[in-house]
C-alpha positions in Angstrom: 0.0 0.0 0.0 1.4 3.4 -0.9 2.4 5.9 1.7 1.1 9.5 1.5 3.4 12.5 2.1 1.5 13.4 5.2 2.4 10.1 6.9 6.0 10.4 5.9 6.1 13.9 7.3 4.3 12.8 10.5 6.9 10.1 11.2 9.8 12.4 10.6 8.3 15.1 12.8 7.6 12.6 15.5 11.3 11.8 15.6 12.5 15.4 15.0 9.9 17.8 16.4 11.9 20.9 15.2 12.1 19.5 11.6 11.3 21.5 8.5 10.0 18.9 6.0 9.3 19.6 2.3 7.8 16.7 0.3 7.6 16.5 -3.5 5.9 13.8 -5.4 8.2 12.2 -8.0 5.2 10.3 -9.5 1.5 10.3 -9.1 1.5 7.0 -7.1 2.2 7.9 -3.4 5.2 5.6 -3.8 8.0 7.8 -5.1 8.9 10.9 -3.1 11.6 13.5 -2.6 12.0 14.9 0.9 14.1 17.8 2.2 14.5 17.6 6.0 16.2 20.3 8.1 16.7 19.7 11.8 19.0 20.8 14.6 19.4 17.1 15.5 21.6 16.8 12.4 24.3 19.2 13.8 27.7 17.5 13.7 26.5 14.5 11.8 27.7 13.4 8.5 25.3 13.3 5.5 25.2 9.5 5.8 24.3 9.7 9.5 21.6 12.2 8.8 20.0 10.0 6.2 20.3 7.0 8.6 18.5 9.0 11.2 15.6 9.8 8.8 15.4 6.2 7.7 15.2 5.1 11.3 12.4 7.6 11.9 10.4 5.9 9.1 10.4 2.7 11.3 11.2 0.2 8.6 8.7 1.4 6.0 11.5 2.0 3.4 11.3 -0.7 0.7 7.9 -1.7 1.9 5.1 0.8 2.2 7.5 3.4 0.9 9.1 2.3 -2.3 11.4 5.3 -3.1 12.6 8.3 -1.2 15.1 10.8 -2.6 16.4 12.5 0.5 18.2 15.7 1.2 19.1 16.7 4.8 20.7 19.6 6.5 21.4 20.8 10.0 19.5 24.0 11.0 20.9 26.5 13.5 
């Protein structure tokens, strides 16, 4: 079952309450998304660590309910 942007954003914000999340559909199927996530929690973390943190926030849904997510992350001040 596809995953709507609102659910992805909800999961990310549950893990990172200060997060700024921008979602963009890459296809009209609720299955392919691009997300930009900015959070102070990313301070001092490598890009790989930041992405791992977001994937952890998605609670194992990557590759299942969520087929594809193009991810950009950044630390916010």
